[in-house]
N, C-alpha and C positions, 0 to 999 in steps of 0.2 A: 766368394768364399763364405761371406756372412750368411747368405741364403742357404748354403749347404749345412752350415752349423745349426741354423734354426730348424731345418728339416730333420736333422739327426736328433736334436733335442726333443722335437715334437714326437718323433717315433718312439723315443725312449719313454716319454710321458704316457703314450697310449699303452705301452707294455706294462706299466706299473699296476700293482694290485689295487682294485677299486676301493677297498676298505682303507688302504694306506693313503690313497689319493684324497679321500674324504677327510681323513685325520689331519693331513697336512693343510688342506683347504680351510678346515675349521681353525687350526692353529694360526694360520696366516690372517684369517678374518679377525681373530682376537688381537693379534698384533696391531692391525690397522685401527681397530676400535679404540685400543688403549692410546694410540698416537693421537687420534682425533678427539679424545675425551677432554672434558674440562680439566685444566691443570696439567695436560699432557705436554710433551716436548714441543709441540707446535705453538704453544702459548708463551714460550720463553722469549722475552723481548729485550732483555738486558742483563748485563753482568758488570758490576763495578767493584774493583778491589779497594778495600779500606786501607787508609793510612793510619798510623798510630795517632791517637788523639781524636778530636771531633771530626765527624763527617756529616755534612748537612744532607737531608733527604727531601726530595720534592721535584717538581717539574721545572724548577728554575734552571735556566741553562748553565749557570755557574756553580751549581751544587755538585758535591763529590759523588753523591748517589742520585743519578738523574732518572726520574720516573717519567712515564709517558705523559703527554699533554692532558690526558683525561684526569690526572691527579692534580691536587692543589699545588700552588707554587711552593709552599712550605708545609712539610708533613711532620718533620721531627729531626732528631739528631741521633746518630749512632756513634758511640764513643768506644774506640778500641784501646784497651790498656792491658798489657801483660797477658795477652792471649784470651781476654774476656771482652765481650761486646755487650754494651748496655744501650737500650733505646729509650729516648725521652720524646714523647709526642708533643707536637706544637699545640699550644692552647687554642681551643675552639675548632680543632680539626677532628673529624670523626674517623679515628683510626681504630681498628680492632686488633686484638692480640688473641690468637687462637679462637676467634669467634666472639669474644667479649670486648667491651671497651678497653682500650689500651691504657696502660699506666707506665711509669718509669720502671724498667726491669732489665735484668740480664737475660740475654737470648741464648737458647741452645742451638748450636749450628746443626747442619744437615747430617753430620757424621754421628749424631746421637739419636737414639730411638725417640720418636715423637718430638721431633725438633719444632721449634716455635715458628709460627707464621703470622705475619702482619698483613693487613689489608686496608686500603682506602678506596671505597667504591669498588669497581671491578678489578683494580690493580692490586696484585699480591706480591709480597717480597719477603725474603728470608735470608739468613746468614748461611753461607757455605764455608767449609774449611778444607783446604787442600794443603796437607803437611802443616807448615807453620804460617800459612797465609790465609787471610780471611777476606771474603767478598760478599756481595749481595746479589742474589739472583732475583730477577723481576719477571712476573708473568702477567699476561693480559689475555683473557679468554676471547676477546674480540680482536686478536692479532691478525695481521694480514696473512701470515703463513697458515693459520687455521682456516681462515675464510677462503683462501685460494688453494687449499690442499687438493691435489689431483689424483690421489690414489697411489699405492705402492706397486712396484713392478717386480716380478719374480721370474727366475728360470723355471721352465716346466719341471714338474716333479720327476726326479730320476732316482729310483730306488737303489741304484748301484752306488749312490753317494751316501747311503746309510750303511756305514762300515763298522765291522768289529775292530776293536782296538785293544792294545795291551798297555797296562799301566805299570810303571816301575818307580817305586818311591826312592827318593834320595835318603842317604843316611840321616841327614838333617835338612830341613827346608832351605832351598837356595834363594838368597836374597838378591833382588835386582830392582832396577828403577824403570818405571814407565816414563818415557818422554811424552808430553801431551801437546795438543794443538794450542793450548793456552800458554805454552812456553814454560810450564812447570815440570818438575820431576816428582813423581809419586812413587813411594816405596811399596814394594810388593814381595810376596814369597811364593815360590813354586814348590809344592810338596814333593814333586817328582816329574816324570815326563810320560807322554803317551806316544805310542807308535801305531801306525796303520799302513796297510798296503794299498797301492794304487798302480795299476798297469805294471805289475811285477816289481815295483820299487817300494822301498820302505820310506815313510815320511815320519817326521817327529814334531810334536808340539808340546809346549809347556803350559799347563793350566795354573790358574789361581783358584784356591778353594773359596767358594761363595755359597755358604749354607750347605745344603746337601748336593750341590752341583759343582762341576768344574766350569770355570769361565775361561775361554780362549779369546785372546785378542790376536787376530791373524791377518795376514796379507797373502795374496796369491797372484798368479799370472793373469787374472782377469782385472786386477786392481788398476784403476785409472783408464780402463777400456770400457768394459761393460758393468763394472762395479766400482764402488767408491774407492778413490785412490789411496786414502790413508789406511783404512782398516775395515774389517767386519768383525762382529762379535758372534760367538757361538757358545751355547751352554749344553752340557751333557751331564746325565746322572753320574755320581761317583760310583766306583766299583762297590759291590756289596761288602767286600772285605774292609772297606774304608781306605784311608789315605796312607796308613802306616805299613800296609802289606801289598805285595804285588797282586794284581787282579785284572779282570777284563771288564770292558764296558762297550757301549755302542755310541758312536758319534754320527749324528745325522746332519750332514751339511745342507740338506734341504731347509734347515732351520737357521742357516747363517743369516744374520741380520745386520742392517746398517746401524752404526753408532748414532747417538743423538745429534752429533755435530753435522750430520747430513741435513738436518731439519732446522737447525738454528745456529747462528754464529756465536751464541753465548753458552756453549757447552765446553767442558774441559776434558775432551776425549783423549784417552791414552792411545799412543801409537804402538804397533806391535814391536816387541823386542826382536833382534836379529834372528833368534832361534825359531820364531813363529812366522817367518816369511817363506812360504812354500814355493818350491820350484815347479809347481804344477798348476794348471788352470782349473780352479774349482767352479765348474759350470753348474752350480746349484745354489739355492737360497736367494736372498734379496739382491736385486740389481740396483743400478744407480737411480736415484730420484732426481728428476729434472736434469739439470746440467751441472750438478755440484761435484764434478770430478776432483 
């Protein structure tokens, strides 16, 4: 059965427009390059949640924020009080703050533009905020995941999965919460919903507005089989009329991609809400990486 499916997908790929094939191939190459790049998701090696008060930072095994062994035993202290995080470097340790020598200062978390980054040697770390919770994400460009990266796997390009869709706005944005693999709940808003046709049936997805794009967190009947079991992400341009009025758009499932939690255990990936769990197998886009089902 699997061999028949692969044959069908390969024949569909051969029938695709060559220009479109090149476009998708170039897009996928950029996706892989970004993943492999310095400071990409493959370099994430840690995530520690801060407690109220002082949190010691360093490679010492008993510290609240545990850095890799390449870092000094003691690097500094992060103090969380009333939703603000301050960093105090350890005397005599060469820590940088946004590329210059670090000093005691309040840190901007990753939910703000140009958030602050600290580094000691090749180890980098910064504060993340998820709703009312604060943590420290740690990166190492010499991570095992980056060194051992074996390349992304994709379904053959199938132009039939580039589908026209209709957008219907809600009277007011619908609030909901993403459950996440980190055990957190993240608040979100859907400005409306999108419908598309597949094999004579209508399917529906709810997006989140992300700049000039719609962001879909979805699951389908390939999940846990040939694709990542938790979810895949998909971005699509918003309708030209904007999000306040009905409109049309194009959804290209050949660009469905794995979330960061496929490549690191230290991501806080959202899980698809019930309305984004499709009863159809989306045999397009990115497949499972390794054995991380």
